[in-house]
FIMAR-786576 format. One line per field, with one value per residue (C-alpha): z negated, y, x negated; residue in three letters. Coordinates in Angstrom, 2 decimals, always signed. Layout:
REM residues N
z: c(Z, ...) $
y: c(Y, ...) $
x: c(X, ...) $
resn: c(ala, ...) $
***
This chain:
REM residues 323
z: c(-13.86, -14.60, -15.26, -15.88, -17.42, -21.16, -22.45, -21.80, -22.72, -20.44, -20.67, -19.11, -18.63, -17.87, -16.34, -12.72, -11.64, -8.37, -7.85, -8.87, -12.53, -11.96, -13.67, -13.02, -15.65, -14.59, -16.29, -15.40, -16.74, -16.32, -15.05, -14.82, -11.76, -10.34, -7.07, -7.10, -6.95, -7.14, -8.48, -6.85, -9.04, -7.91, -8.53, -7.33, -10.83, -12.84, -14.05, -14.66, -17.31, -19.42, -17.67, -14.34, -15.85, -16.33, -12.66, -12.05, -13.12, -15.53, -14.64, -10.98, -10.70, -11.71, -11.74, -11.47, -12.54, -12.27, -12.95, -9.92, -10.28, -13.08, -14.52, -17.09, -18.81, -16.03, -16.77, -16.56, -16.94, -14.69, -17.69, -18.52, -16.49, -16.21, -14.36, -10.74, -8.43, -5.16, -4.70, -5.52, -1.99, -0.23, +1.62, -1.68, -3.40, -0.56, -1.11, -4.87, -4.27, -2.06, -4.61, -7.30, -5.16, -4.67, -8.36, -9.37, -6.80, -5.03, -1.39, -0.58, -2.68, -2.57, -2.80, -4.42, -4.50, -5.01, -3.97, -3.57, -4.32, -1.08, +0.88, -0.70, -0.29, +3.43, +3.86, +2.16, +4.14, +7.43, +6.52, +5.19, +6.76, +6.24, +2.50, +2.11, +1.93, +1.61, +1.02, -1.22, -1.14, -2.90, -2.41, +0.79, +1.63, +4.05, +2.66, +5.98, +5.81, +6.72, +3.71, +1.41, +2.81, +2.23, -1.42, -2.33, -0.11, +1.97, -0.86, -2.46, -0.38, -2.79, -5.89, -5.07, -8.65, -9.62, -6.36, -6.97, -10.43, -8.94, -6.20, -8.51, -10.72, -7.92, -6.46, -4.81, -2.43, +1.23, +2.14, +1.06, +3.01, +0.77, -2.55, -2.96, -2.19, -4.70, -7.43, -6.52, -6.95, -10.32, -11.55, -10.99, -12.87, -15.66, -18.20, -19.87, -20.29, -16.53, -15.82, -18.46, -17.18, -13.64, -14.79, -16.71, -13.69, -11.34, -13.57, -14.17, -10.42, -10.06, -12.87, -11.25, -8.11, -9.94, -12.45, -9.60, -8.33, -9.45, -12.50, -12.48, -15.72, -16.15, -18.28, -16.21, -15.76, -18.42, -21.09, -20.61, -23.02, -22.08, -21.19, -18.77, -17.24, -16.63, -14.91, -12.87, -11.60, -10.96, -8.87, -7.17, -6.09, -4.77, -2.72, -1.38, -0.51, +1.64, +3.03, +1.29, +3.82, +6.31, +9.92, +10.34, +11.04, +11.08, +8.81, +11.05, +14.23, +12.91, +11.71, +14.41, +12.25, +9.83, +12.48, +10.61, +7.20, +6.05, +4.24, +2.20, +2.14, -0.57, -0.45, -2.10, +0.19, -2.20, -2.46, -2.52, -2.98, -0.06, +2.42, +4.01, +7.43, +6.64, +5.53, +8.54, +10.97, +9.34, +9.61, +13.29, +13.91, +11.81, +13.09, +10.24, +7.66, +6.32, +5.04, +2.12, +1.61, -1.93, -1.71, -5.30, -5.82, -5.64, -5.81, -9.41, -8.83, -10.29, -11.71, -8.23, -6.83, -9.66, -8.88, -5.22, -6.14, -8.47, -5.80, -3.28, -5.67, -6.62, -3.00, +0.45, +0.28, -2.83, -1.44, -0.47, +3.18, +4.61, +4.85) $
y: c(+19.01, +16.58, +13.03, +10.98, +11.59, +10.98, +7.41, +6.02, +2.86, +0.94, +1.69, -1.70, -4.99, -8.62, -11.90, -12.59, -16.20, -16.65, -20.38, -23.59, -22.63, -19.49, -16.29, -12.83, -10.12, -6.67, -3.32, +0.08, +3.40, +7.06, +8.46, +5.68, +7.37, +8.73, +7.99, +4.28, +3.46, +0.04, -0.69, -3.65, -4.61, -5.87, -8.99, -11.05, -12.14, -9.02, -8.13, -4.61, -2.23, +0.51, +3.09, +2.37, +3.61, +6.98, +7.62, +8.65, +11.83, +10.45, +13.29, +12.31, +8.59, +5.32, +3.41, -0.37, -2.53, -6.30, -9.05, -11.27, -15.01, -16.82, -13.83, -11.09, -11.65, -13.86, -17.54, -20.21, -18.77, -19.72, -20.02, -23.29, -26.11, -27.74, -24.74, -25.61, -22.80, -24.42, -21.89, -18.92, -17.64, -14.30, -15.10, -16.05, -12.89, -10.84, -12.69, -12.03, -8.28, -8.30, -10.42, -7.88, -4.98, -6.68, -7.61, -3.98, -2.64, -0.48, +0.45, +1.82, +2.51, +4.04, +1.26, +1.89, -0.65, -0.71, -3.24, -6.61, -4.66, -2.72, -6.00, -7.24, -3.85, -3.85, -7.40, -6.46, -3.25, -5.01, -7.69, -5.23, -1.83, -0.49, -0.96, +1.18, +4.97, +5.63, +3.80, +5.09, +2.78, +2.99, +0.93, -0.39, -4.06, -6.46, -9.62, -10.64, -13.43, -10.92, -8.78, -11.81, -12.90, -9.42, -9.28, -12.79, -13.09, -10.05, -7.55, -9.85, -8.09, -5.15, -7.37, -10.35, -11.48, -11.38, -13.07, -15.88, -16.56, -16.49, -18.93, -21.28, -21.75, -23.85, -25.93, -28.21, -25.43, -26.30, -23.50, -19.89, -19.65, -22.29, -20.52, -19.24, -22.66, -24.26, -21.87, -22.54, -26.26, -25.74, -23.70, -26.81, -29.12, -31.17, -30.16, -26.79, -26.18, -26.41, -23.96, -21.54, -21.61, -20.95, -18.06, -16.59, -16.79, -15.35, -12.37, -11.64, -11.33, -9.10, -6.89, -6.73, -5.29, -2.92, -1.84, -0.87, +1.69, +5.29, +5.39, +1.58, -0.28, -3.06, -5.05, -4.51, -8.27, -9.98, -7.74, -9.12, -11.66, -15.22, -16.21, -13.28, -14.02, -17.67, -16.74, -14.00, -16.21, -19.22, -17.11, -15.05, -18.06, -19.79, -16.75, -15.98, -19.62, -19.52, -15.98, -15.13, -17.27, -14.41, -14.76, -13.05, -9.37, -9.69, -6.71, -4.45, -5.88, -5.39, -1.84, -0.66, -2.11, +0.75, +3.40, +4.80, +4.81, +7.72, +6.58, +7.89, +5.94, +6.87, +5.29, +5.91, +6.63, +4.66, +1.61, -1.31, -3.98, -2.91, -0.69, +2.21, +0.54, -1.27, +1.89, +3.76, +1.07, +0.93, +4.69, +4.64, +1.94, +3.68, +7.25, +8.25, +7.66, +10.03, +8.88, +10.72, +9.80, +10.52, +11.27, +10.50, +7.33, +3.59, +0.83, +1.51, +5.18, +8.48, +11.60, +13.09, +9.92, +9.93, +13.56, +12.66, +9.74, +11.84, +14.52, +11.90, +10.42, +13.85, +14.42, +14.76, +18.54, +18.51, +16.15, +17.53, +17.76, +14.55, +14.25) $
x: c(+11.24, +14.05, +12.88, +16.02, +19.43, +19.94, +20.42, +23.88, +25.77, +28.15, +31.87, +32.67, +30.85, +31.50, +30.38, +31.32, +31.82, +29.93, +30.33, +28.60, +28.68, +26.57, +27.75, +26.30, +26.28, +27.52, +28.08, +29.51, +28.19, +29.04, +32.34, +34.97, +36.50, +33.27, +31.51, +30.62, +26.91, +25.29, +21.80, +20.06, +17.11, +13.74, +11.76, +13.43, +14.36, +13.53, +17.02, +18.29, +16.98, +18.62, +16.45, +18.14, +21.42, +19.77, +19.07, +22.68, +24.46, +27.10, +29.47, +29.43, +28.75, +30.32, +27.05, +27.25, +24.31, +24.16, +21.65, +21.14, +21.63, +19.79, +17.90, +18.44, +21.79, +23.15, +23.65, +22.39, +18.91, +15.99, +13.65, +15.41, +13.91, +17.34, +18.80, +19.48, +18.33, +19.39, +22.21, +19.98, +19.35, +19.53, +22.79, +24.41, +23.16, +24.65, +27.95, +27.68, +27.42, +30.48, +32.35, +31.45, +32.69, +36.04, +36.24, +35.74, +38.21, +35.61, +36.12, +32.64, +29.59, +26.16, +23.57, +20.19, +17.37, +13.64, +10.97, +12.77, +15.95, +15.44, +15.30, +18.53, +20.21, +19.33, +20.60, +23.88, +24.33, +23.70, +26.25, +28.87, +28.11, +31.64, +31.28, +28.15, +28.47, +24.73, +21.46, +18.66, +15.63, +12.25, +9.11, +10.62, +10.16, +11.81, +10.13, +8.65, +6.09, +3.38, +4.38, +4.30, +0.93, -0.46, +0.60, -0.57, -3.64, -4.57, -4.79, -7.36, -10.03, -9.64, -9.60, -11.82, -12.47, -8.82, -7.82, -10.30, -8.82, -5.31, -6.34, -8.23, -5.17, -3.60, -6.46, -3.91, -2.78, -3.12, -5.51, -5.18, -1.92, -0.36, -0.89, +2.67, +4.17, +1.81, +2.93, +6.57, +5.96, +4.29, +7.26, +9.41, +7.02, +8.65, +5.98, +6.56, +2.82, +2.29, +5.09, +3.86, +0.27, +1.46, +3.63, +0.69, -1.62, +1.01, +1.82, -1.87, -2.31, +0.76, -0.58, -4.03, -2.45, -0.10, -2.74, -5.07, -2.55, -2.19, +0.13, +0.25, +1.00, -1.60, +0.89, +4.01, +4.43, +2.33, +3.83, +7.34, +8.86, +7.93, +11.49, +11.78, +8.37, +9.26, +12.51, +10.85, +8.04, +10.26, +12.66, +9.90, +7.89, +11.02, +12.02, +8.58, +7.84, +10.99, +10.50, +13.78, +15.68, +15.43, +14.40, +11.03, +11.54, +15.34, +16.04, +13.98, +15.47, +19.01, +18.45, +20.87, +23.64, +22.96, +23.69, +26.71, +25.03, +22.85, +19.74, +16.84, +13.57, +11.06, +7.62, +4.27, +1.35, -0.89, +1.38, -1.05, +1.62, +3.79, +1.93, +3.79, +4.03, +7.32, +9.12, +7.75, +8.95, +12.37, +12.83, +11.94, +14.56, +17.23, +17.83, +20.16, +17.45, +14.82, +11.45, +9.88, +6.22, +5.07, +1.37, +0.38, +2.39, +1.87, +4.48, +5.46, +6.12, +4.99, +6.66, +6.87, +8.43, +10.93, +11.77, +12.29, +14.56, +16.72, +17.05, +18.18, +20.73, +22.04, +22.98, +21.41, +21.56, +19.37, +16.74, +13.32, +12.39, +10.95, +7.17) $
resn: c(met, gln, thr, val, tyr, pro, pro, ile, glu, pro, his, ala, gln, gly, met, leu, glu, val, gly, gly, gly, asp, arg, cys, tyr, trp, glu, ala, cys, gly, his, pro, arg, gly, glu, pro, ala, leu, val, val, his, gly, gly, pro, gly, ser, gly, cys, thr, pro, arg, gln, arg, arg, leu, phe, asp, pro, arg, arg, tyr, arg, ala, ile, leu, phe, asp, gln, arg, asn, cys, gly, arg, ser, arg, pro, his, ala, ala, glu, ala, ser, thr, asp, leu, ser, ala, asn, thr, thr, pro, asn, leu, val, ala, asp, ile, glu, arg, leu, arg, ile, his, leu, gly, ile, asp, arg, trp, leu, val, his, gly, gly, ser, trp, gly, ser, thr, leu, ala, leu, ala, tyr, ala, gln, ser, his, pro, arg, arg, val, ser, arg, leu, val, leu, cys, gly, val, thr, thr, thr, arg, arg, arg, glu, ile, asp, trp, leu, phe, arg, gly, val, gly, arg, phe, leu, pro, glu, gln, trp, gln, arg, phe, arg, glu, ala, val, pro, glu, ala, ala, gly, asp, glu, gly, val, val, ala, ala, tyr, ala, ala, arg, met, glu, his, pro, glu, ala, ala, val, arg, glu, ala, ala, ala, asp, ala, trp, thr, arg, trp, glu, asp, ala, val, ile, gly, his, glu, val, ser, gly, asp, pro, arg, ala, tyr, thr, gly, arg, pro, gln, arg, asp, arg, leu, ala, leu, val, arg, ile, cys, thr, arg, tyr, phe, ala, asn, ala, ala, trp, leu, gln, glu, gly, ala, leu, leu, glu, arg, ala, his, gln, leu, arg, asp, ile, pro, gly, thr, leu, ile, his, gly, arg, leu, asp, leu, ser, ser, pro, leu, glu, thr, ala, trp, arg, leu, gln, arg, ala, trp, pro, arg, ser, gln, leu, his, val, val, glu, asp, ser, gly, his, thr, gly, ser, pro, ser, met, asn, glu, cys, leu, leu, ala, ala, leu, asp, gly, pro, ala, ala, ala, pro, lys, pro, ala) $
***
């Protein structure tokens, strides 16, 4: 069973000016004249990782990775309290992707995203359908308010002790529904200790959910360097408090705009963070997509999910039959 391709270093990289003083890091790996493929990372605010380079056959693909605004190697960094995030919105991230495509001289590209990255990939593809050759999405989300409410309130019925600690860290929240907004406010507090405590509580909750899943890493979030955690939580809370600046259900309602784009949706049956319903509804609204349900996987994946993803990226003909 193939896991990922061997480690690889970029053959090109740079910083893209996206306006207002924000600069996004990008890199290109694999075949310089290969099939273009874009990686849209999760989070929001996680940044790309070297492992994501290894999902693509370097003999076939020109893989492009980029760090979304204010995270990873992009600048200014959200961990700095002085960094203005007012321009860090979904519409602007969609514009950043299109700006990057033009900058790199790419006509059309395969777009791959997971978790939050699937939301942003869908938003981009619906805005620029002629620029997307194929979509490959894992851990499918559309960042509807009901999805956000599930992750930061509803799933607490499975983890009541951890949920109580998460809730008690923001006693000022206006009811349980106001928890995310309360964390977002704390991440803008002038005192570093307040921001750090909020980031610690937020990532402990995220890890409690992930760690409860099959193959879940119980330190997936708390184990990150403090600077990365601060940026992640500051950006996450901002996006989720604003429902990612998307009209509720819009990405599902506009799925018809993907009618000319083939797509592969890969989702774990045991995904506690993002239940299968969203991927199922998206597939039903998007006839050119196929949904592969991975029986042994949660949100963070499994060897069989990884195998399914590699098969999808290596070409539709190589992908397993849909579940």
